C-alpha angles and dihedrals in degrees: 000000000000112000101172121012118157126177110198129183118200091204129039089220090071108098103214121157103217095188091055091051089050092051090045092053091048093054091046092049092055095044098044095034105236141131127220117223096172129352125158112186108201124197107203141161128275088251092052094050089044087057092048092045091053096043100048107020098028093234115135099209142076121263133181099243140011120188127198120195108200101181105028087220108136096194099049107035119213105170143110131239125207117195123185104223091197093052091045088053091050092048090049088058093042095049095034101239134114124277088242090056091047091051089050089053094048091049090050091048091051092051091048088054090051090051091055103265115142132200101191101098126052094245093045092045091053094046092047093043093051093055093041090056091047090051093044092051090049098045106026092105096044 
């Protein structure tokens, strides 16, 4: 069940298919067996994500995604995802895929973090990346 899912874009030039993101999250919710209590997904600029990264994580650089888990509950998600549209676009060029596919990957990545997956250590990174790639291949055309 999704109680409060909101997809927000800070700039109208960002081409984000909100319906596609809602469909993706419904499929992920069913496959990974979780509910969403509250989950804003914010598409923002590189400058905005750099500010968030510095303020909350003490890193002074841009990144493609930052995920905050407000409840720590892995069955009923209450969190927030920030995605740098500009970094997603750069990554799509770097990895030779579409921006839509890169956004799908990032949303999946954020959900996995909210479900307790970590990518800091080599073993955890490999485990998370394997599941991320499996889900991306399954749902990239949603």
